[in-house]
C-alpha positions in Angstrom: -29.4 -139.1 -35.2 -28.9 -141.3 -32.2 -25.3 -140.0 -31.8 -26.6 -136.5 -31.6 -29.2 -137.5 -29.0 -26.4 -139.2 -27.0 -24.3 -136.1 -27.0 -27.2 -134.0 -25.9 -28.0 -136.3 -23.0 -24.4 -136.2 -21.8 -24.3 -132.5 -22.0 -27.5 -132.3 -20.0 -26.1 -134.6 -17.3 -22.9 -132.6 -17.1 -24.7 -129.3 -16.7 -27.0 -130.6 -14.1 -24.0 -132.0 -12.1 -22.2 -128.7 -12.3 -25.3 -126.9 -11.2 -25.7 -129.3 -8.3 -22.0 -128.9 -7.3 -22.4 -125.1 -7.4 -25.4 -125.5 -5.1 -23.4 -127.7 -2.7 -20.4 -125.3 -2.7 -22.7 -122.5 -1.9 -24.3 -124.5 0.9 -21.0 -125.4 2.9 -19.1 -123.3 5.4 -16.3 -124.2 7.8 -17.2 -122.7 11.2 -14.0 -123.7 13.2 -10.9 -125.9 13.1 -9.4 -127.0 16.4 -6.0 -128.7 17.1 -5.5 -130.5 20.4 -2.4 -132.2 21.8 -2.9 -135.2 24.0 -2.0 -136.0 26.8 -0.3 -132.5 27.2 1.8 -129.9 25.5 4.8 -130.6 27.6 5.8 -134.3 27.8 8.8 -136.4 28.5 10.8 -138.1 25.8 9.2 -141.5 24.9 5.6 -140.4 25.6 2.9 -141.4 23.1 1.5 -138.1 21.8 -1.8 -137.7 19.8 -2.4 -134.6 17.6 -6.2 -134.3 17.1 -7.6 -132.0 14.4 -11.3 -131.4 14.4 -13.4 -129.4 12.0 -16.9 -128.0 12.6 -18.9 -127.5 9.4 -22.4 -126.1 8.6 -24.1 -127.4 5.4 -27.5 -127.4 3.8 -27.4 -130.8 2.1 -27.6 -134.1 3.8 -24.9 -135.9 1.8 -21.4 -136.6 3.5 -18.5 -134.2 2.8 -14.8 -135.0 2.0 -12.4 -133.3 4.4 -8.8 -132.7 3.3 -6.7 -132.4 6.5 -3.0 -131.2 6.6 -0.8 -131.2 9.7 2.1 -128.7 9.8 5.1 -128.6 12.0 7.0 -125.3 12.0 5.1 -124.3 8.8 6.1 -127.5 7.0 3.5 -130.1 6.0 4.4 -133.4 7.8 1.1 -135.3 7.3 -2.0 -135.0 5.1 -5.2 -137.1 4.8 -8.5 -137.0 2.9 -11.4 -138.5 4.9 -15.2 -138.2 5.2 -14.9 -137.8 9.0 -14.7 -134.3 10.5 -11.9 -135.4 12.9 -8.4 -136.6 12.1 -5.7 -137.9 14.6 -2.0 -138.2 14.2 -0.1 -140.4 16.7 3.5 -139.7 17.7 4.5 -143.0 19.4 7.4 -142.5 21.8 7.8 -138.8 21.0 11.3 -137.4 20.8 12.9 -134.0 21.1 12.9 -133.7 17.3 9.0 -133.8 17.5 9.0 -130.5 19.5 7.8 -127.5 17.6 4.8 -125.3 16.5 1.9 -127.4 15.1 -1.1 -126.2 13.1 -3.9 -128.0 11.3 -5.7 -126.9 8.1 -9.0 -128.2 6.5 -10.0 -127.9 2.8 -13.6 -128.6 1.7 -14.3 -127.9 -1.9 -13.2 -124.3 -2.3 -13.4 -123.6 1.4 -10.2 -123.4 3.5 -9.5 -122.7 7.2 -6.6 -123.1 9.6 -6.6 -124.1 13.3 -4.9 -122.4 16.2 -1.2 -122.9 16.7 -0.2 -125.4 19.4 3.3 -125.8 20.9 4.6 -129.2 21.7 7.7 -129.5 23.9 9.4 -132.9 24.3 12.1 -133.0 26.9 14.8 -135.6 27.5 17.4 -137.2 25.2 18.2 -140.8 24.9 21.6 -141.9 26.2 23.7 -143.0 23.2 25.5 -146.3 22.8 29.2 -146.4 21.8 30.9 -149.5 20.3 34.4 -150.1 18.7 35.5 -152.6 16.2 38.4 -153.8 18.4 39.4 -152.8 21.8 43.0 -153.8 21.3 45.0 -152.1 18.5 48.6 -151.9 17.6 50.6 -148.7 17.7 49.6 -146.6 14.6 46.4 -148.5 13.9 43.1 -146.7 13.7 40.1 -147.2 16.1 36.8 -147.7 14.4 34.0 -146.4 16.7 30.2 -146.3 16.3 27.8 -144.1 18.3 24.1 -144.8 18.1 20.9 -143.0 19.4 18.4 -145.4 17.9 15.3 -143.8 19.2 16.1 -140.3 18.1 15.0 -138.7 14.8 16.1 -135.8 12.8 19.6 -134.4 12.1 22.1 -135.1 14.9 25.6 -133.9 15.8 27.7 -136.6 17.5 30.7 -135.8 19.7 33.6 -138.3 20.5 35.7 -138.0 23.6 39.1 -139.5 24.4 39.8 -139.4 28.1 37.1 -136.7 28.5 38.8 -134.6 25.7 36.8 -134.0 22.5 38.6 -135.5 19.5 36.0 -135.7 16.8 32.7 -134.0 15.8 30.4 -135.4 13.1 27.0 -134.1 11.8 24.7 -136.7 10.2 21.0 -137.0 9.4 20.8 -140.5 10.8 20.7 -141.6 14.4 24.0 -143.4 14.2 27.5 -142.6 13.0 30.8 -144.6 12.5 34.1 -142.8 12.5 37.9 -143.6 12.6 40.1 -142.4 15.4 43.9 -142.5 15.0 45.9 -143.5 18.1 49.7 -143.5 18.2 50.6 -143.3 21.9 51.4 -146.6 23.7 48.8 -146.3 26.4 45.2 -147.3 27.4 42.5 -144.8 26.4 38.8 -144.5 27.3 36.3 -143.4 24.7 32.8 -142.0 25.0 30.2 -140.2 22.8 27.3 -137.8 23.0 24.9 -136.0 20.7 22.6 -133.1 20.2 19.5 -132.5 18.0 20.5 -129.9 15.3 17.0 -128.4 15.0 16.5 -128.0 18.7 19.8 -126.9 20.2 17.9 -125.6 23.3 17.3 -129.2 24.2 21.0 -129.4 25.1 23.6 -132.1 24.9 22.7 -135.7 25.7 24.3 -137.6 28.5 27.6 -139.3 27.5 27.4 -142.9 26.3 28.9 -145.9 27.9 32.8 -145.8 28.3 34.9 -148.1 26.1 38.5 -149.0 27.0 40.9 -149.4 24.1 44.5 -150.7 24.5 47.2 -149.6 22.2 50.1 -152.2 21.9 53.7 -151.4 20.9 54.6 -152.3 17.3 57.9 -154.0 18.0 58.0 -155.5 14.5 59.1 -152.2 13.0 61.9 -151.2 15.4 64.8 -150.1 13.1 68.6 -150.6 13.7 71.6 -148.8 12.0 75.3 -149.7 11.9 78.4 -148.1 10.3 81.5 -150.2 9.2 84.4 -150.5 9.3 84.2 -147.7 11.9 82.5 -144.5 12.6 85.7 -142.3 12.5 87.3 -142.2 9.1 89.4 -140.0 6.8 88.3 -138.5 3.5 88.6 -141.1 0.7 87.8 -144.1 2.9 84.8 -146.2 2.0 82.1 -147.0 4.6 79.0 -149.2 4.7 75.8 -148.2 6.5 73.3 -150.9 7.3 69.6 -150.2 8.0 67.3 -153.1 9.1 64.7 -154.3 11.6 66.1 -155.1 15.1 64.2 -158.5 15.4 65.9 -159.7 12.2 69.7 -160.1 12.5 70.7 -162.3 9.6 70.1 -160.2 6.6 71.0 -162.7 3.8 68.7 -165.4 5.1 65.7 -163.2 5.7 62.9 -163.9 3.3 61.1 -160.7 2.2 57.7 -162.1 3.2 58.6 -161.7 6.8 58.6 -157.9 6.4 55.1 -156.3 6.6 53.9 -155.3 3.2 53.3 -151.7 4.3 56.7 -151.3 5.9 59.2 -148.7 4.5 62.8 -148.1 5.6 64.5 -144.7 5.1 68.1 -143.7 5.4 68.4 -140.0 6.0 71.0 -137.4 6.8 69.6 -134.0 7.9 66.7 -133.3 5.5 68.1 -135.5 2.7 66.8 -139.0 2.0 69.8 -141.1 0.9 67.9 -144.4 0.4 64.4 -145.9 0.8 63.4 -149.5 0.5 60.8 -152.0 1.7 63.4 -154.4 3.2 66.7 -154.1 4.9 69.7 -152.7 2.8 73.4 -151.6 3.0 74.4 -148.2 1.7 78.1 -147.8 0.6 80.1 -144.7 -0.5 83.5 -142.9 -0.3 83.3 -140.4 2.4 84.2 -136.7 2.3 84.4 -134.1 5.0 80.9 -132.9 4.4 79.6 -136.4 5.0 80.2 -136.1 8.7 77.0 -136.0 10.8 74.1 -138.1 12.1 72.6 -140.8 9.9 69.0 -142.0 10.7 67.4 -145.3 9.9 63.7 -144.7 9.9 60.9 -147.4 9.8 57.3 -146.4 8.9 54.2 -148.6 9.0 51.0 -146.7 8.5 51.1 -143.7 10.8 53.6 -145.3 13.1 57.2 -144.1 12.7 60.3 -145.3 14.5 64.0 -144.5 14.0 67.5 -145.3 15.0 70.5 -142.9 14.8 74.3 -143.3 14.3 77.0 -140.7 13.9 79.8 -140.7 11.3 83.0 -138.5 11.8 85.0 -137.8 8.7 88.4 -136.1 8.9 89.5 -133.9 6.0 92.2 -135.1 3.7 92.9 -131.6 2.4 91.1 -128.3 2.7 88.6 -126.9 0.3 90.4 -125.0 -2.4 90.3 -121.2 -2.5 90.3 -119.3 -5.7 91.8 -115.8 -5.5 92.2 -112.9 -8.1 95.0 -110.4 -8.2 94.4 -107.5 -8.3 90.9 -107.5 -6.7 89.5 -105.1 -9.3 90.6 -104.8 -12.9 89.7 -102.6 -15.7 89.5 -103.7 -19.3 92.9 -103.9 -20.8 94.7 -104.6 -17.5 96.3 -107.9 -16.6 94.9 -110.2 -13.8 96.0 -113.5 -12.2 93.8 -116.3 -10.8 95.4 -118.6 -8.1 93.9 -121.8 -6.7 95.3 -123.3 -3.4 94.5 -125.9 -0.8 96.1 -127.1 2.5 97.0 -130.7 3.4 95.2 -131.8 6.6 96.1 -135.5 6.8 99.8 -135.5 5.9 100.1 -139.2 6.7 98.1 -140.2 3.7 99.0 -137.5 1.1 101.6 -134.7 0.4 101.1 -131.3 -1.2 102.2 -132.5 -4.6 99.5 -135.2 -4.6 96.8 -132.5 -5.0 95.9 -131.8 -8.6 94.1 -128.6 -9.7 91.7 -127.8 -12.6 90.5 -124.2 -13.3 87.1 -123.9 -14.9 85.2 -120.9 -16.3 81.4 -121.2 -16.7 81.7 -125.0 -16.4 84.5 -125.3 -19.1 88.1 -126.2 -18.3 90.6 -123.5 -19.2 93.7 -124.6 -17.2 95.1 -127.6 -15.3 97.5 -125.6 -13.2 97.0 -123.7 -10.0 97.8 -120.3 -11.6 96.2 -118.6 -14.6 96.9 -115.2 -16.2 95.0 -113.2 -18.8 94.2 -109.6 -20.0 90.8 -108.3 -18.8 88.2 -107.8 -21.5 84.5 -108.5 -22.0 85.5 -112.0 -23.2 87.2 -112.8 -19.8 84.1 -111.9 -17.8 82.4 -114.9 -16.2 82.2 -117.3 -13.2 85.4 -119.0 -12.3 86.1 -121.8 -9.9 88.8 -124.4 -9.3 88.7 -128.1 -8.4 91.3 -130.0 -6.3 91.6 -133.8 -6.5 93.5 -136.3 -4.3 92.9 -140.0 -3.7 89.5 -139.9 -5.4 88.4 -137.0 -3.3 87.3 -134.0 -5.3 86.7 -130.6 -3.8 85.5 -127.5 -5.5 86.1 -123.9 -4.5 83.5 -121.3 -4.1 82.7 -119.5 -7.4 84.5 -116.3 -8.2 82.7 -113.8 -10.5 85.2 -111.9 -12.6 83.9 -108.8 -14.4 86.4 -106.3 -15.8 85.4 -102.8 -15.0 84.6 -100.5 -17.9 86.7 -97.3 -17.9 84.6 -94.2 -17.8 83.9 -92.6 -21.1 84.2 -88.8 -21.8 81.2 -87.3 -19.9 78.8 -84.9 -21.5 77.9 -81.7 -19.8 74.3 -80.5 -20.5 72.1 -77.7 -19.2 69.0 -79.0 -17.4 67.0 -75.8 -17.8 67.2 -72.5 -19.5 70.4 -70.5 -19.0 69.6 -66.8 -18.3 72.2 -64.2 -17.5 72.0 -63.3 -13.8 69.7 -66.2 -12.9 70.6 -69.6 -11.3 70.5 -72.7 -13.5 71.4 -76.4 -13.3 73.7 -78.6 -15.4 74.0 -82.4 -15.6 77.2 -84.4 -16.1 76.9 -88.0 -17.3 79.2 -90.5 -18.9 77.6 -93.0 -21.3 79.9 -95.9 -20.3 81.8 -96.7 -17.1 81.6 -99.0 -14.1 80.0 -97.5 -11.0 80.7 -95.8 -8.8 81.8 -92.8 -10.8 82.8 -89.5 -9.3 82.0 -86.3 -11.3 83.7 -82.9 -10.7 82.4 -79.6 -12.1 85.2 -77.3 -13.2 85.2 -73.6 -13.9 88.2 -72.3 -15.8 89.9 -75.6 -14.8 89.2 -75.1 -11.0 86.9 -77.6 -9.2 83.8 -76.1 -7.8 81.7 -79.2 -6.9 81.9 -83.0 -6.6 79.2 -85.7 -6.9 79.4 -89.6 -6.8 77.0 -91.9 -8.7 76.5 -95.4 -7.2 73.4 -96.5 -9.1 72.8 -96.6 -12.8 69.4 -94.8 -12.5 71.1 -91.7 -10.9 72.7 -88.8 -12.7 74.7 -85.9 -11.4 73.1 -82.4 -11.2 75.2 -79.3 -10.4 73.5 -76.1 -9.4 75.2 -72.9 -10.7 74.4 -69.6 -9.0 74.5 -67.4 -12.2 76.7 -66.1 -15.0 77.3 -62.4 -15.7 77.7 -62.6 -19.5 76.9 -65.2 -22.2 80.5 -66.1 -23.0 81.0 -67.2 -19.3 79.1 -70.4 -20.1 82.1 -71.7 -22.0 84.3 -71.8 -18.9 82.4 -74.8 -17.4 83.6 -78.4 -17.9 83.1 -81.7 -16.2 85.6 -84.4 -15.1 84.6 -88.1 -14.6 86.6 -90.6 -12.7 86.1 -94.4 -11.9 86.8 -95.4 -8.3 90.0 -97.5 -8.4 91.0 -96.2 -11.8 94.2 -94.2 -12.4 92.9 -91.9 -15.1 90.0 -89.4 -15.7 88.1 -88.2 -18.7 87.0 -84.6 -19.3 83.9 -83.2 -21.1 83.8 -80.5 -23.8 83.0 -77.0 -22.5 79.4 -76.4 -21.9 77.8 -75.1 -25.0 74.2 -74.0 -24.6 72.2 -71.0 -25.7 72.3 -68.2 -23.1 69.4 -65.9 -22.9 70.1 -62.3 -22.1 67.1 -60.6 -20.4 65.7 -57.6 -22.2 66.6 -54.1 -20.9 64.0 -51.5 -20.1 62.4 -50.5 -23.4 62.1 -46.9 -24.6 58.9 -45.7 -26.5 59.6 -43.3 -29.4 56.5 -41.6 -30.8 58.2 -39.0 -33.1 55.6 -36.4 -32.1 53.5 -35.8 -29.1 50.5 -34.4 -30.9 49.0 -35.9 -34.0 46.1 -34.8 -36.2 42.9 -36.8 -36.0 42.7 -39.3 -38.9 46.4 -39.6 -39.3 48.6 -42.7 -38.3 50.4 -42.8 -35.0 53.7 -44.7 -35.2 54.9 -46.2 -31.9 58.5 -47.4 -31.9 59.7 -49.6 -28.9 63.5 -50.0 -28.6 65.7 -52.0 -26.2 69.4 -51.8 -25.7 70.0 -55.6 -25.2 68.1 -58.9 -25.1 68.3 -62.3 -26.8 66.1 -62.9 -29.8 63.3 -63.3 -30.4 61.8 -60.3 -28.6 58.1 -59.9 -28.0 56.8 -56.3 -27.9 53.4 -55.3 -26.7 51.9 -51.8 -26.8 49.3 -50.4 -24.3 47.0 -47.4 -24.3 45.9 -46.2 -20.9 46.9 -49.6 -19.4 44.8 -51.5 -22.0 46.6 -53.6 -24.5 46.1 -52.5 -28.1 44.5 -54.9 -30.4 46.9 -57.0 -32.5 49.8 -55.2 -30.8 51.7 -58.4 -29.8 54.8 -58.6 -32.0 57.6 -61.1 -32.0 60.7 -60.0 -33.9 64.3 -60.9 -34.2 65.3 -57.3 -33.6 65.9 -54.8 -30.8 63.2 -52.6 -32.2 59.5 -53.1 -32.8 56.9 -50.9 -34.5 53.2 -50.5 -34.1 51.0 -48.2 -36.1 47.7 -46.9 -34.8 45.7 -46.4 -38.0 43.5 -43.3 -38.4 43.8 -42.2 -34.8 40.7 -40.7 -33.2 40.2 -38.1 -30.5 39.3 -40.8 -27.9 42.7 -42.4 -28.5 44.7 -39.7 -27.0 46.3 -40.4 -23.6 49.3 -42.3 -22.2 51.0 -44.9 -24.4 53.7 -47.4 -23.3 55.2 -50.7 -24.4 56.5 -53.9 -22.9 59.3 -56.1 -24.0 60.1 -59.7 -23.1 61.9 -62.8 -24.4 62.5 -66.4 -23.3 64.0 -65.1 -20.0 60.3 -64.8 -18.9 60.9 -61.3 -17.5 58.8 -58.5 -18.9 59.9 -54.9 -18.7 57.8 -51.8 -19.3 58.7 -48.4 -20.8 57.9 -45.1 -19.3 54.6 -43.8 -20.6 54.4 -41.1 -23.4 51.4 -38.8 -23.5 49.9 -38.4 -27.0 47.5 -35.6 -27.9 45.2 -35.7 -30.9 44.2 -32.4 -32.6 41.2 -31.9 -34.8 41.2 -32.5 -38.5 41.7 -29.5 -40.9 38.2 -29.9 -42.2 36.8 -29.9 -38.7 38.8 -26.7 -37.9 37.5 -25.0 -41.1 34.0 -26.1 -40.3 34.3 -24.6 -36.8 35.7 -21.3 -38.3 32.8 -21.0 -40.7 30.5 -21.8 -37.9 32.1 -19.2 -35.7 31.9 -16.5 -38.5 28.3 -17.4 -39.1 27.6 -17.2 -35.4 29.3 -13.8 -35.2 27.3 -12.5 -38.2 24.1 -13.8 -36.6 25.0 -12.1 -33.4 25.8 -8.8 -35.2 22.5 -9.0 -37.1 20.6 -9.7 -33.9 22.3 -6.9 -32.1 21.8 -4.5 -35.0 18.1 -5.2 -35.1 17.9 -5.0 -31.3 19.7 -1.7 -31.1 17.7 -0.3 -34.0 14.6 -1.2 -32.3 15.8 0.2 -29.0 16.9 3.4 -30.8 13.5 3.8 -32.4 11.8 3.4 -29.0 14.3 5.9 -27.5 13.5 8.5 -30.2 9.9 8.2 -29.5 10.6 8.6 -25.8 12.9 11.6 -26.5 10.3 13.2 -28.8 7.8 13.2 -26.0 10.3 14.5 -23.5 11.5 17.4 -25.8 9.4 20.4 -24.8 9.8 24.2 -24.8 8.0 26.1 -22.0 7.6 29.9 -22.7 6.8 32.3 -19.8 6.3 36.0 -19.4 9.7 37.4 -18.7 10.2 40.4 -16.7 11.5 43.6 -18.0 15.2 43.2 -18.7 15.2 39.4 -18.1 17.1 37.4 -20.7 15.4 34.9 -22.9 15.5 31.3 -21.5 15.4 28.5 -24.0 14.9 24.9 -22.9 15.7 22.0 -25.2 17.1 18.5 -24.9 19.8 17.2 -27.3 21.1 13.7 -27.9 24.1 13.8 -30.1 23.9 10.1 -30.8 20.3 10.4 -31.9 20.9 13.5 -34.0 23.7 11.6 -35.7 21.4 8.8 -36.6 18.6 10.9 -37.8 20.3 13.8 -39.5 23.4 12.0 -40.8 25.6 14.8 -39.4 26.7 14.4 -35.8 26.4 17.3 -33.4 25.1 20.0 -35.9 23.5 22.8 -34.1 22.6 25.1 -37.1 18.9 24.3 -37.1 16.1 25.4 -35.0 16.1 23.5 -31.8 12.4 22.9 -32.0 12.8 21.1 -35.2 15.4 18.6 -34.0 12.9 16.1 -32.6 9.8 16.9 -34.8 9.3 14.4 -37.6 6.1 13.4 -39.2 3.8 11.5 -37.0 6.1 11.6 -34.1 5.1 15.2 -33.3 1.5 14.5 -34.0 1.4 11.8 -31.5 3.1 13.7 -28.8 0.4 15.0 -26.4 2.3 15.1 -23.1 0.3 17.4 -21.0 3.1 17.9 -18.6 5.2 19.7 -21.3 4.6 23.4 -21.7 5.2 24.8 -25.2 5.9 28.6 -25.4 5.5 30.6 -28.6 8.8 32.2 -29.5 9.1 35.9 -30.1 9.2 37.2 -33.6 12.7 37.9 -34.7 14.0 39.6 -37.6 15.0 37.0 -40.2 18.1 39.0 -41.1 19.2 38.7 -37.6 19.8 35.0 -37.2 21.6 33.8 -34.2 24.5 31.7 -35.4 24.9 28.2 -33.9 28.4 27.0 -33.5 29.1 23.3 -34.5 30.8 21.3 -31.9 34.4 20.4 -32.8 34.3 17.3 -30.6 32.0 14.7 -32.1 32.3 12.4 -29.1 31.0 15.1 -26.8 27.3 14.7 -26.0 25.0 16.7 -24.0 22.6 14.4 -22.3 20.0 16.9 -21.1 20.3 20.6 -22.0 17.4 22.8 -21.2 17.1 26.3 -22.6 14.1 28.3 -21.4 12.9 31.4 -23.2 10.3 33.7 -21.6 8.3 36.3 -23.7 6.6 38.9 -21.6 3.1 39.7 -22.4 2.2 36.4 -24.0 0.0 33.9 -22.3 1.0 30.3 -21.9 -1.7 29.0 -24.1 -0.7 31.4 -26.9 2.9 30.4 -26.5 2.0 26.7 -26.7 -0.1 27.2 -29.8 2.7 29.2 -31.4 5.2 26.5 -30.7 3.0 23.8 -32.2 2.4 25.8 -35.4 6.0 26.5 -35.7 6.9 22.8 -35.3 4.4 21.8 -38.0 5.8 24.4 -40.3 9.3 23.3 -39.7 8.3 19.7 -40.4 6.7 20.6 -43.6 9.8 22.3 -44.8 12.0 19.3 -44.1 9.8 16.6 -45.7 11.2 17.2 -49.2 14.7 16.7 -48.0 
């Protein structure tokens, strides 16, 4: 229970503290932060500078505040401090150029933060450095150890070292002093100085040079070498000589203790670029001389970086000349004999004679003969590097190496075609021998006469001959090739050129068997050529359009293509093309093919035409019948008889109209005139309907029936009387009476004809 009360009390205290802190935070505000540089912004080097940062704060509570100050130089924090005072000072005692820069101050109070203004501080003037050396007297080759100091400067510095006003070393270091090593080899007095600059402020420039230090370089006499040759400097090959290399201050070599030589001393004996001997003390070099031993010998002494030398010349006269190895003949082919000879001339005849020189012949480092002359037959086994060695009075001389390689005779060349051979077209051939030493000359022959020459000097090359053309295939067999090694006495010939020859196709001829085919039947197109190398490719075209599936490759001079079930729209011009591997296509002349209708179509058209004619006849018949009926009606109305009162003695005038064509149609007997003219056009209702008032009908006179007037039938059926008018006048009868009589007569006549 007490533990719970304790926890509750602590919790209450914590909450109250947090609440109070929140109230405090809310009651503090930073009004302004000011940074001041004292005594001024621009000062001389060595001036005491004070950087003062002051904060002005407003708060609602009386308790003191904790100020967290930070001082920044060029945005880098260089100083920080937590105090209860509102002002903080940073002292730069004896300010230097490295203190120059942009300064700013910041203040933190609880969660409040504020920065001051930026202030520039410029410190001018650099300290004069101090130069010291470890020793102002050094021996030749020794190093000078020099130290340059700028004790009052801070920051990263770059030091410069000068020798007689010439810069010899540059060193960058973060301290204000540096020690370096300077190597001096000249025998002289030198003057050293140093200077520096601040790396972060190069605008401040270079400092004044330091004090001058004099350094004396002494000659290192202890390592002066000496060389001598005995018994003399002019000797003959085979003589022995002794070359002595020592230090000039020490003359009695056998009694010199080694400890008198400096430990770092080295003595070299050299000739040209070759080191013959090296040792730490004096020594004697002995050897039997040869002609090539002539020259300058150098005794060189080195101690550290100091080097001194002494030179002596040795002249060696040749005892005999260097041997020379010769081959005869200069070039040899496999199977031919060759001779190697080694010879040398005596130079110093006082010491030796020609017979004193002994020879040894070597091949690839192995002895093959001990005489000056060697013979053998050239073969692959004799190929190699030969040299000879001459010996006299312990002097050995070796000749220059001689490479012997027997030439390989050229093999029979092979003549091949490079590309397709087409009659009448240019082509190329290659001539190449499988074996044979270069250079090789190739000659192209046609019927055994040379036509072209080529020489091959590199293995990667081959000979190509260009041939203009051939006129017929068998001409290809007239070409051969000759191969010949340079220096050889014989040649090899190839077999005649054997290669397929392509004969271009001739112009094809298209054979169609017939120029007109019936629709639905097959059209056979035959394309023929006179010549051409197989295979032949035929292609057929219709009106310049290639027929489907018409490309045909055959091994024949003839090709066939069938157009199945030809149609009317397939008529037109047909032609064919022929080609082969000659890549030359030739086209036939076109053949025009007509396509006639099928038999069933012709029959159908005939039936249609007959039906059409029948229909036309029926239509015309109906038309003319109708027209004839209308014409009869018209003629019936126009037929009239007009009686009049004739005068005494006037003849009877009869008027009537006849149409032989109509009479023929109505009566069945053309041109019959035996009936009463008034009855010709009276039939049934036709006369009843006729009421033309313009026609005048006249009653005919009574006539004795026994006295009928005969009517003569026309003997010419084709003759027709279009309009014949006969007028009959009866005196004493009025026109009305005559008209009535005519009408009655017509009715009577009609009634008599009805039974018929």
